[in-house]
VEXTINU-265932 format. One line per 2 residues: number of its first residue (from 1); their letters; for each residue x negated, y negated, z of N, C-alpha, C. Coordinates in steps of 0.05 Angstrom, whole numbers, m for minus. Layout:
<atoms>
NUM	a	X:Y:Z:X:Y:Z:X:Y:Z; ...
</atoms>
This chain:
<atoms>
1	mh	m15:23:m2:0:m4:2:m21:m26:0; m2:m44:m12:m25:m73:m10:m23:m84:13
3	pd	m56:m92:19:m62:m96:46:m45:m122:61; m29:m133:44:m18:m160:51:11:m150:61
5	wl	17:m122:58:52:m121:63:47:m107:95; 66:m113:107:75:m110:134:83:m81:136
7	ip	69:m68:157:72:m41:168:79:m46:195; 111:m42:200:124:m47:232:106:m30:251
9	dw	101:m41:267:87:m35:297:106:m26:315; 116:m6:315:138:4:330:133:32:333
11	pa	152:50:359:147:76:363:166:94:340; 157:91:313:178:106:295:175:135:297
13	pa	194:155:301:182:181:299:170:189:278; 157:213:283:150:231:260:160:235:234
15	gv	149:229:215:170:235:187:187:208:184; 184:182:196:194:160:189:181:140:184
17	ra	182:127:160:161:100:145:178:88:142; 163:59:145:184:34:143:154:14:130
19	lf	169:m8:115:145:m28:104:160:m51:100; 145:m75:94:161:m104:91:136:m115:72
21	ts	147:m117:50:127:m129:25:124:m157:33; 100:m170:22:102:m199:12:103:m210:m9
23	ra	89:m233:m16:96:m242:m46:68:m227:m63; 53:m221:m53:24:m203:m63:32:m175:m70
25	gg	16:m170:m91:11:m143:m104:29:m139:m127; 41:m157:m140:60:m149:m166:51:m162:m185
27	ts	69:m161:m214:63:m171:m233:71:m195:m245; 90:m207:m230:104:m229:m237:82:m262:m231
29	sv	97:m282:m249:75:m299:m252:96:m324:m240; 82:m347:m237:95:m372:m223:121:m377:m237
31	ph	142:m385:m215:142:m382:m193:150:m359:m177; 151:m334:m189:156:m315:m177:131:m294:m165
33	ds	109:m313:m170:82:m291:m165:89:m285:m135; 79:m259:m132:71:m239:m157:93:m212:m154
35	mn	101:m213:m124:115:m182:m123:144:m191:m117; 151:m202:m137:184:m208:m139:200:m186:m141
37	lg	217:m178:m124:232:m153:m131:266:m160:m135; 269:m181:m136:296:m190:m147:304:m197:m169
39	dh	324:m182:m185:328:m179:m213:348:m205:m220; 354:m221:m200:376:m245:m202:361:m270:m202
41	vg	340:m277:m203:328:m298:m199:315:m316:m223; 315:m299:m248:305:m315:m268:274:m305:m274
43	dv	269:m281:m261:244:m270:m270:245:m255:m293; 217:m252:m305:226:m233:m335:232:m205:m323
45	pe	252:m193:m336:260:m172:m328:244:m144:m323; 226:m143:m344:201:m119:m348:177:m125:m324
47	rv	179:m152:m311:159:m152:m287:178:m140:m264; 199:m149:m262:208:m137:m242:214:m110:m239
49	aa	219:m98:m261:219:m68:m261:196:m57:m254; 164:m70:m264:146:m60:m262:139:m64:m230
51	nr	146:m84:m214:144:m86:m186:156:m67:m178; 186:m62:m177:198:m41:m166:188:m13:m165
53	al	181:m5:m197:166:14:m193:138:14:m176; 126:m6:m175:99:m7:m159:103:0:m122
55	lg	123:m10:m125:142:m6:m97:143:26:m92; 156:35:m106:162:66:m106:138:82:m105
57	qs	119:76:m120:95:86:m124:81:86:m94; 80:59:m87:65:61:m57:81:72:m36
59	mg	100:76:m34:122:89:m16:117:120:m16; 114:126:m45:119:157:m47:149:164:m38
61	at	167:147:m44:195:149:m42:208:130:m61; 240:135:m62:256:120:m84:270:92:m72
63	pv	263:73:m73:280:50:m60:309:46:m71; 324:49:m60:354:40:m73:360:7:m67
65	fl	363:m5:m91:362:m36:m92:394:m41:m83; 407:m56:m70:431:m66:m69:439:m90:m86
67	qq	463:m94:m82:470:m122:m97:484:m137:m65; 468:m149:m52:479:m164:m28:489:m186:m34
69	vh	517:m191:m16:537:m211:m18:540:m222:7; 524:m226:27:532:m231:50:551:m228:64
71	gt	554:m198:65:578:m188:76:572:m173:96; 592:m150:103:588:m130:125:588:m108:115
73	av	590:m98:83:594:m70:77:565:m49:79; 572:m27:84:555:m7:94:551:10:73
75	la	531:20:60:532:38:35:518:70:48; 530:93:47:512:117:55:496:122:25
77	ig	470:124:23:461:126:1:443:158:0; 439:166:m28:422:190:m34:414:192:m56
79	ad	404:213:m61:389:212:m97:403:206:m119; 428:209:m112:449:200:m140:456:173:m135
81	ta	452:156:m121:466:131:m110:452:108:m133; 468:98:m152:457:78:m170:451:50:m157
83	hg	431:39:m170:423:4:m159:445:m7:m164; 448:m25:m148:466:m52:m154:495:m50:m145
85	qp	501:m27:m127:527:m29:m111:525:m54:m91; 549:m70:m92:555:m87:m68:553:m77:m38
87	ad	541:m79:m27:531:m77:3:509:m95:17; 514:m92:42:491:m112:55:480:m93:75
89	aa	479:m67:72:466:m48:93:469:m20:77; 452:m1:87:445:21:75:435:41:92
91	tt	447:66:96:444:87:111:437:117:95; 419:129:113:415:162:100:402:177:114
93	rq	410:200:111:390:228:118:377:237:105; 375:232:80:359:248:53:334:237:53
95	rg	320:257:55:284:247:57:284:237:23; 263:221:21:252:210:4:268:188:m10
97	ia	290:179:2:301:161:m3:304:131:10; 295:107:4:290:90:24:311:73:19
99	ct	323:66:43:338:42:48:328:16:44; 339:m2:26:321:m25:21:338:m50:27
101	im	326:m69:34:338:m93:30:317:m122:21; 330:m132:8:314:m157:m5:318:m182:7
103	va	301:m193:14:303:m221:32:288:m244:20; 290:m272:29:275:m293:25:286:m312:39
105	dc	289:m308:67:293:m322:89:313:m307:106; 332:m292:100:349:m278:117:333:m257:131
107	lp	345:m244:148:331:m227:168:335:m197:159; 317:m183:151:320:m151:149:314:m141:176
109	vl	333:m124:184:335:m109:207:336:m80:201; 318:m62:213:309:m29:203:318:m20:228
111	fs	338:9:224:340:20:246:326:50:238; 324:74:262:314:91:267:322:114:294
113	tt	332:130:283:343:145:309:317:157:324; 313:155:346:285:170:361:272:197:346
115	dg	299:207:340:288:237:332:283:234:302; 285:212:288:277:214:262:303:223:239
117	aa	325:228:248:350:242:236:359:224:215; 357:203:221:372:179:199:357:151:203
119	va	363:138:188:349:113:184:370:92:163; 369:66:171:386:43:163:368:23:161
121	aa	381:0:143:368:m18:138:392:m41:134; 390:m63:143:408:m88:144:402:m109:137
123	ha	417:m129:122:414:m152:112:425:m178:133; 410:m187:148:432:m204:160:418:m240:161
125	gw	440:m248:142:440:m272:140:457:m288:162; 460:m308:162:478:m316:190:506:m310:184
127	rg	519:m312:161:544:m301:154:549:m274:159; 536:m265:150:538:m232:156:534:m228:188
129	la	515:m234:197:509:m227:227:529:m239:245; 541:m264:237:565:m270:254:591:m250:246
131	gk	589:m250:225:612:m234:214:636:m244:225; 661:m229:231:686:m238:244:696:m232:271
133	qg	703:m243:289:709:m235:315:689:m220:325; 663:m230:324:644:m214:338:627:m186:328
135	rg	642:m189:298:636:m158:292:622:m162:259; 596:m162:263:586:m169:239:567:m143:225
137	il	549:m148:208:537:m133:194:521:m113:216; 510:m124:238:493:m100:253:513:m83:271
139	ee	535:m93:274:551:m77:286:568:m59:266; 573:m62:240:582:m43:220:560:m26:215
141	ty	537:m33:211:512:m19:206:507:m1:227; 506:m2:251:507:16:272:524:37:273
143	es	550:32:272:575:48:268:571:71:250; 564:54:222:558:78:200:532:97:206
145	fr	513:83:217:484:97:218:489:118:243; 507:108:265:508:129:289:530:155:280
147	al	547:146:264:567:167:252:549:190:233; 532:177:218:515:195:196:496:213:212
149	sl	485:201:236:463:219:251:479:237:270; 507:238:279:518:254:292:530:283:285
151	ig	529:279:252:535:298:237:525:325:247; 545:345:253:531:370:268:522:369:292
153	ra	529:349:301:512:348:336:537:349:354; 529:354:373:543:351:399:552:329:416
155	qp	520:320:413:522:290:435:539:271:428; 543:257:447:562:229:444:551:204:433
157	ai	523:203:435:513:182:427:482:186:415; 472:170:408:440:168:400:428:147:408
159	nt	399:160:406:379:133:420:367:118:387; 367:100:391:367:80:368:340:62:366
161	ia	320:59:354:302:33:353:307:17:330; 299:m5:333:304:m28:313:279:m49:307
163	wl	273:m53:284:252:m74:283:260:m95:260; 256:m120:271:263:m144:256:244:m154:241
165	gp	249:m162:216:222:m168:202:224:m199:198; 208:m212:178:206:m235:176:231:m252:166
167	ci	232:m275:175:256:m295:165:257:m320:172; 270:m337:158:270:m365:170:266:m370:200
169	gp	246:m385:211:242:m386:243:257:m407:252; 257:m409:277:271:m424:294:270:m451:295
171	ta	240:m460:283:237:m491:278:243:m499:249; 252:m480:234:255:m490:209:286:m479:192
173	fe	302:m471:214:331:m466:206:352:m482:211; 360:m504:198:379:m524:208:403:m512:197
175	vg	423:m522:219:449:m515:209:465:m531:220; 498:m530:215:514:m540:221:528:m535:245
177	ae	543:m551:255:560:m535:281:578:m516:272; 587:m515:248:605:m492:249:589:m459:246
179	vr	565:m464:245:549:m444:245:547:m432:276; 537:m459:293:532:m450:318:561:m439:333
181	sa	584:m458:321:612:m442:330:617:m416:327; 607:m407:297:611:m378:295:603:m359:307
183	fv	577:m363:325:565:m348:340:572:m360:372; 575:m377:379:581:m384:404:606:m385:418
185	dg	623:m385:399:653:m380:407:658:m351:418; 646:m336:409:650:m303:416:631:m299:435
187	dp	609:m310:438:584:m304:460:576:m324:475; 584:m337:492:571:m361:502:538:m362:506
189	ra	535:m337:510:502:m330:508:486:m344:483; 496:m340:469:486:m348:433:479:m377:437
191	aa	489:m396:459:486:m418:461:451:m429:464; 443:m412:473:410:m413:484:397:m412:458
193	rf	406:m401:439:390:m393:413:392:m416:390; 405:m440:397:408:m462:388:398:m489:402
195	ta	375:m501:380:371:m531:391:383:m551:378; 401:m570:396:414:m596:385:391:m610:375
197	la	393:m628:356:378:m643:340:395:m672:335; 386:m691:338:398:m720:340:414:m719:316
199	sg	409:m710:292:429:m712:276:459:m702:272; 457:m686:293:482:m677:301:483:m649:287
201	ky	459:m641:277:458:m609:267:443:m587:295; 426:m568:287:421:m554:299:397:m537:287
203	la	374:m530:307:353:m511:299:365:m481:310; 371:m460:299:386:m437:298:360:m422:297
205	dl	359:m399:317:344:m378:321:350:m352:309; 351:m340:282:362:m316:271:360:m296:286
207	ag	331:m294:288:324:m262:302:335:m264:332; 334:m282:340:342:m288:371:371:m276:371
209	la	392:m285:355:418:m282:358:423:m255:347; 407:m240:329:407:m212:321:394:m198:346
211	rl	375:m207:357:374:m189:390:395:m190:407; 405:m216:407:432:m213:429:454:m192:412
213	rl	459:m189:391:477:m171:381:462:m147:385; 443:m133:375:435:m110:386:435:m101:409
215	qa	430:m122:434:433:m112:459:458:m114:466; 478:m128:456:508:m115:467:513:m93:454
217	lg	502:m82:433:509:m50:430:494:m35:441; 477:m43:461:464:m20:475:436:m15:466
219	it	427:m25:441:403:m20:428:378:m40:446; 371:m27:463:347:m52:476:316:m36:467
221	qv	310:m25:452:279:m14:438:278:m33:414; 277:m58:418:276:m76:389:246:m90:386
223	yg	240:m86:365:210:m90:363:212:m112:334; 184:m120:332:184:m137:306:190:m173:322
225	nd	203:m183:295:202:m210:295:217:m223:323; 196:m239:342:196:m255:362:201:m284:364
227	gs	213:m294:339:212:m319:332:184:m338:327; 166:m323:336:137:m343:328:134:m350:303
229	ap	107:m369:297:106:m380:274:97:m356:253; 79:m342:259:77:m317:236:98:m304:224
231	wc	116:m301:236:140:m287:222:162:m307:204; 155:m335:206:168:m353:197:165:m352:162
233	tv	189:m342:146:189:m343:120:173:m369:112; 192:m390:114:187:m419:106:158:m432:117
235	gn	149:m423:142:124:m434:146:100:m420:132; 100:m399:119:80:m378:112:81:m378:77
237	as	75:m401:66:83:m402:38:62:m385:19; 43:m376:31:19:m365:13:28:m331:15
239	rf	45:m326:37:55:m296:46:80:m292:34; 98:m311:42:127:m304:36:142:m318:18
241	fs	163:m309:11:181:m325:m5:197:m337:12; 212:m360:5:232:m375:20:250:m390:4
243	hr	273:m384:7:298:m394:m16:295:m428:0; 300:m430:30:303:m457:41:275:m477:35
245	rd	251:m461:28:229:m479:26:233:m483:m4; 231:m468:m24:230:m463:m52:249:m473:m68
247	ag	276:m471:m52:299:m480:m68:296:m503:m97; 301:m491:m118:298:m508:m142:316:m490:m164
249	vs	324:m503:m182:334:m489:m203:314:m494:m230; 309:m479:m245:300:m475:m272:321:m487:m290
251	gn	310:m491:m320:328:m499:m338:352:m481:m342; 351:m455:m336:369:m433:m343:384:m431:m323
253	gf	382:m444:m298:400:m445:m276:395:m424:m255; 371:m414:m258:363:m390:m240:348:m406:m213
255	nt	359:m389:m190:337:m398:m165:309:m390:m170; 291:m403:m159:262:m398:m171:248:m386:m143
257	tg	258:m373:m133:251:m360:m108:246:m333:m110; 226:m314:m106:224:m290:m109:237:m278:m85
259	rm	239:m254:m82:253:m236:m67:234:m214:m53; 228:m212:m27:208:m185:m15:236:m166:m5
261	aa	223:m145:0:238:m123:3:226:m110:36; 245:m98:49:241:m85:79:255:m53:69
263	ci	245:m40:73:246:m9:69:237:8:86; 257:25:94:254:51:116:264:78:95
265	wr	249:96:104:251:127:88:243:146:110; 257:167:103:250:190:121:226:211:98
267	e	203:219:109:188:232:83:194:259:86
</atoms>
């Protein structure tokens, strides 16, 4: 794997592998340089295909790419799953199939059972994370993931570990009052994850909000993004793509920011 890619530092069970790509190691040219994995951002299709092939070769597994819509749908994937299905999370028990989430500021969350029987990946932008009435993408992913992992088993619960990847950091994610309300109205503890600005807007800690949601689900083994500067996609331009930082439109009307991927799979 490319030395600039992140390998999660977490107690994954034997046979479970995970990674997070950076913008290095691919074939795309400016402004998608170089490991852009998004096929919807105006990059040359052949280069995106080459980058996706490089990812699969590096992993020794087959990544399944979703059409992410900032919703809460979860897809159980397998060897026959087609790319581009609308969902914001994936889960699987099959070996060699990688749950794959693309991001360029949103938070990727990876899940594994402690026995390695099932894995999952979720795309947590603020809309999907907030969801409706306190039920968002993490809650939906956990429910689907838990049901899948219990197939053929008698125990009533599972042990789960989670890893949070890079995302827009708490000093860069400026949001309106409606975003704060989407979280705080359902959980007053979320107020501590927002910092008021003189403009009337707020800075939001997306990774911190995800940790609250995971804790509410009973998932206490959470690793990765702690909100510090090295995890911020906006603040690390040489390593990470960032929609918020690089938002711009080319003459063809495409966003000019590439996409990275968080992947998890069973060997």
